[in-house]
RODO-2510 file (C-alpha; in nm, 4 decimals, decimal comma):
residues 210
     n   res          X          Y          Z
     1     x    -1,0203     0,3469    -0,9208
     2     x    -1,2379     0,5077    -0,6993
     3     x    -1,5953     0,3974    -0,5889
     4     x    -1,7431     0,7416    -0,4193
     5     x    -1,8323     0,9410    -0,7349
     6     x    -1,9791     0,5770    -0,9640
     7     x    -2,3848     0,7098    -1,0112
     8     x    -2,6683     0,5471    -0,8899
     9     x    -2,6701     0,3089    -1,2522
    10     x    -2,3437     0,1790    -1,1906
    11     x    -2,1604     0,3957    -1,4493
    12     x    -1,8358     0,5678    -1,3685
    13     x    -1,8735     0,9425    -1,3391
    14     x    -1,6531     1,1746    -1,5312
    15     x    -1,4706     1,2446    -1,2539
    16     x    -1,3600     0,9342    -1,1750
    17     x    -1,2875     0,9056    -1,5444
    18     x    -1,0750     1,1801    -1,4934
    19     x    -0,8932     0,9620    -1,1747
    20     x    -0,8375     0,6749    -1,3398
    21     x    -0,6888     0,7927    -1,6981
    22     x    -0,4983     1,0205    -1,4374
    23     x    -0,3350     0,7454    -1,2510
    24     x    -0,2982     0,5787    -1,5948
    25     x    -0,0878     0,8793    -1,7150
    26     x     0,1129     0,9792    -1,4013
    27     x     0,2914     0,6517    -1,3536
    28     x     0,3638     0,5961    -1,7153
    29     x     0,5177     0,9283    -1,7877
    30     x     0,5828     1,1167    -1,4543
    31     x     0,3409     1,3873    -1,3026
    32     x     0,5093     1,6649    -1,4348
    33     x     0,5483     1,5323    -1,7982
    34     x     0,1367     1,4613    -1,8431
    35     x    -0,0668     1,7831    -1,8835
    36     x    -0,4201     1,8808    -1,7993
    37     x    -0,5026     1,8650    -2,1821
    38     x    -0,3767     1,5453    -2,2418
    39     x    -0,5513     1,3987    -1,9221
    40     x    -0,8909     1,5655    -2,1108
    41     x    -0,8426     1,3779    -2,4580
    42     x    -0,8340     1,0924    -2,2947
    43     x    -1,0831     1,1126    -2,0500
    44     x    -1,2445     1,2575    -2,4078
    45     x    -1,3993     1,5975    -2,2432
    46     x    -1,2909     1,9598    -2,3148
    47     x    -1,0079     2,0632    -2,1051
    48     x    -1,2300     2,3409    -1,9401
    49     x    -1,4460     2,0591    -1,8333
    50     x    -1,1508     1,9191    -1,6282
    51     x    -1,2189     2,2146    -1,3952
    52     x    -1,5693     2,1523    -1,2746
    53     x    -1,4293     1,8448    -1,1411
    54     x    -1,0605     1,9174    -1,0093
    55     x    -0,9302     2,2776    -0,9440
    56     x    -0,5961     2,1554    -1,0607
    57     x    -0,3593     1,8809    -1,1889
    58     x    -0,2156     1,9152    -0,8435
    59     x    -0,5425     1,8276    -0,6946
    60     x    -0,6084     1,5625    -0,8624
    61     x    -0,2770     1,4193    -0,7547
    62     x    -0,3235     1,4440    -0,4265
    63     x    -0,6850     1,2897    -0,4413
    64     x    -0,4456     0,9776    -0,5835
    65     x    -0,2564     1,0314    -0,2784
    66     x    -0,4983     1,0031    -0,0059
    67     x    -0,6664     0,6922    -0,2192
    68     x    -0,3940     0,5144    -0,1414
    69     x    -0,3056     0,6198     0,1594
    70     x    -0,7299     0,5069     0,2282
    71     x    -0,6901     0,2043     0,0860
    72     x    -0,3136     0,0901     0,2596
    73     x    -0,6151     0,0617     0,5588
    74     x    -0,6667    -0,3018     0,4529
    75     x    -0,3726    -0,4242     0,4843
    76     x    -0,5029    -0,4659     0,8685
    77     x    -0,7452    -0,7444     0,9360
    78     x    -1,0808    -0,5807     1,1090
    79     x    -0,9922    -0,8314     1,4399
    80     x    -0,6609    -0,6049     1,4286
    81     x    -0,8299    -0,3169     1,6394
    82     x    -0,8068    -0,5600     1,9639
    83     x    -0,4460    -0,6071     1,9796
    84     x    -0,5463    -0,8014     2,3458
    85     x    -0,6635    -1,0737     2,1312
    86     x    -0,4535    -1,1363     1,8322
    87     x    -0,2223    -1,4545     1,8015
    88     x     0,1225    -1,4265     1,5582
    89     x    -0,1199    -1,5313     1,2782
    90     x    -0,1581    -1,1706     1,2313
    91     x     0,1797    -1,1355     1,0609
    92     x     0,0876    -1,4115     0,8062
    93     x    -0,2358    -1,2430     0,7364
    94     x    -0,1070    -0,8785     0,6963
    95     x     0,1475    -0,9640     0,4631
    96     x    -0,1053    -1,1778     0,2745
    97     x    -0,3949    -0,8832     0,2543
    98     x    -0,1039    -0,6198     0,1406
    99     x     0,0000    -0,8776    -0,0783
   100     x    -0,3663    -0,8872    -0,2423
   101     x    -0,3719    -0,4870    -0,2363
   102     x    -0,0965    -0,4308    -0,4350
   103     x    -0,2062    -0,6735    -0,6915
   104     x    -0,5343    -0,4202    -0,8073
   105     x    -0,4405    -0,2513    -1,1096
   106     x    -0,4633     0,1270    -0,9267
   107     x    -0,3009     0,0666    -0,6529
   108     x     0,0294    -0,0955    -0,8557
   109     x    -0,0003     0,2306    -1,0604
   110     x    -0,0464     0,4507    -0,7482
   111     x     0,2632     0,3422    -0,5740
   112     x     0,4851     0,3766    -0,8978
   113     x     0,3399     0,7243    -0,9208
   114     x     0,4406     0,7358    -0,5269
   115     x     0,7750     0,6174    -0,5770
   116     x     0,8708     0,8357    -0,8765
   117     x     0,7490     1,1814    -0,7109
   118     x     0,9064     1,1031    -0,3376
   119     x     1,2291     1,2813    -0,4180
   120     x     1,0512     1,5993    -0,5161
   121     x     0,7199     1,5522    -0,3384
   122     x     0,6989     1,6115     0,0015
   123     x     0,3344     1,4519     0,0230
   124     x     0,4932     1,1787    -0,1571
   125     x     0,8003     1,1571     0,0722
   126     x     0,5271     1,1115     0,3974
   127     x     0,3282     0,8357     0,2153
   128     x     0,6742     0,6355     0,2222
   129     x     0,8082     0,7035     0,5202
   130     x     0,4939     0,7355     0,7534
   131     x     0,2675     0,5031     0,5884
   132     x     0,4543     0,2258     0,3945
   133     x     0,7559     0,2703     0,6490
   134     x     0,7111     0,3968     1,0206
   135     x     0,2974     0,3140     1,0908
   136     x     0,3500    -0,0808     1,0178
   137     x     0,6742    -0,0806     1,2271
   138     x     0,4864     0,0777     1,5441
   139     x     0,1987    -0,1353     1,4977
   140     x     0,4709    -0,4902     1,4634
   141     x     0,6340    -0,3520     1,7701
   142     x     0,3203    -0,3068     1,9403
   143     x     0,1802    -0,6243     1,8715
   144     x     0,4629    -0,7879     1,9706
   145     x     0,4896    -0,5677     2,3001
   146     x     0,1203    -0,6733     2,3918
   147     x     0,2110    -1,1166     2,2651
   148     x     0,5543    -1,0888     2,4387
   149     x     0,3138    -0,9859     2,7957
   150     x     0,1013    -1,2204     2,7147
   151     x     0,3249    -1,4868     2,7315
   152     x     0,2332    -1,6272     2,4111
   153     x     0,5561    -1,5427     2,2304
   154     x     0,9762    -1,6028     2,3427
   155     x     1,0240    -1,3108     2,5720
   156     x     1,2054    -1,0814     2,2679
   157     x     1,2637    -0,7977     2,2613
   158     x     0,9667    -0,6399     2,0622
   159     x     1,1840    -0,3519     1,9364
   160     x     1,4140    -0,5464     1,7274
   161     x     1,2202    -0,7773     1,6165
   162     x     0,9636    -0,5843     1,4628
   163     x     1,2684    -0,4125     1,2392
   164     x     1,3402    -0,8285     1,1704
   165     x     0,9765    -0,8446     1,0446
   166     x     0,8962    -0,5900     0,8664
   167     x     1,2485    -0,3954     0,6856
   168     x     1,2732    -0,7055     0,4831
   169     x     0,9059    -0,7242     0,4356
   170     x     0,8897    -0,3709     0,3029
   171     x     1,1972    -0,4483     0,1286
   172     x     1,0376    -0,8011    -0,0677
   173     x     0,7430    -0,5671    -0,1122
   174     x     0,9088    -0,3120    -0,3041
   175     x     1,0886    -0,5358    -0,5319
   176     x     0,7147    -0,7839    -0,6086
   177     x     0,5889    -0,4190    -0,7449
   178     x     0,8943    -0,2959    -0,9015
   179     x     0,8695    -0,6864    -1,1148
   180     x     0,5323    -0,6879    -1,1470
   181     x     0,5199    -0,2909    -1,2957
   182     x     0,7402    -0,4443    -1,5091
   183     x     0,5471    -0,7420    -1,5938
   184     x     0,8397    -0,9701    -1,4742
   185     x     0,7759    -1,2490    -1,2927
   186     x     0,7178    -1,2181    -0,9725
   187     x     0,7175    -1,6166    -0,8475
   188     x     1,0466    -1,6417    -0,6612
   189     x     0,9680    -1,2479    -0,4558
   190     x     0,6474    -1,4302    -0,3554
   191     x     0,8256    -1,7327    -0,2304
   192     x     1,0910    -1,5501    -0,0135
   193     x     0,7473    -1,2943     0,0970
   194     x     0,6392    -1,6419     0,2567
   195     x     0,9454    -1,8454     0,3389
   196     x     1,0304    -1,4981     0,5505
   197     x     0,7128    -1,4799     0,7462
   198     x     0,7538    -1,8601     0,7606
   199     x     1,0960    -1,8287     0,9699
   200     x     0,9927    -1,5592     1,1621
   201     x     0,7036    -1,7062     1,3505
   202     x     0,9381    -1,9975     1,3907
   203     x     1,1434    -1,7826     1,5715
   204     x     0,8745    -1,5999     1,8272
   205     x     0,6440    -1,9297     1,8383
   206     x     0,7706    -2,1299     2,1740
   207     x     0,8277    -2,4861     2,1394
   208     x     0,5898    -2,7088     2,2487
   209     x     0,6853    -2,8938     2,5455
   210     x     0,6887    -3,3139     2,4294
***
């Protein structure tokens, strides 16, 4: 749900209702199968009223994509802006924040929309390739390289270790979201997520001399 369009009384605005209904319908039926008329009917307004808020169905989809990208920035803890002070625990915290983010119904639905649209919509494809894969991978590599220079992790190749950390994380979260969107049990994949982070930290953390 968008937060910027609610009125001062805390009530959901018409624009926000259109957003929420569109997210729900697009995730269930696919973008192409949903009409402006259907969105208006579910919101409880006339079809022409939609255009007072969004000029087209494509605009609604683009706003949904922008919301998703904005929310993704929350996957980084606030202290991540200063990588000089980061410790290996940042990797555990990032996974936790990502998990919490994708447990929200709106993000779960939008993720489903993006996965469904990525093969025919360039913006959806860019979100997958850049925001979900490339950008987190580059950030992980940068953090590992900095920790390497500070000597707080083992002297391992940051390029290789970023791949070793990030790509299993992406795959496991894909599995988690696919299971969750179909109301299937996610306990096993959540356990594997935790085990992966624990193993990665055990690999990069220097042994304490006795």
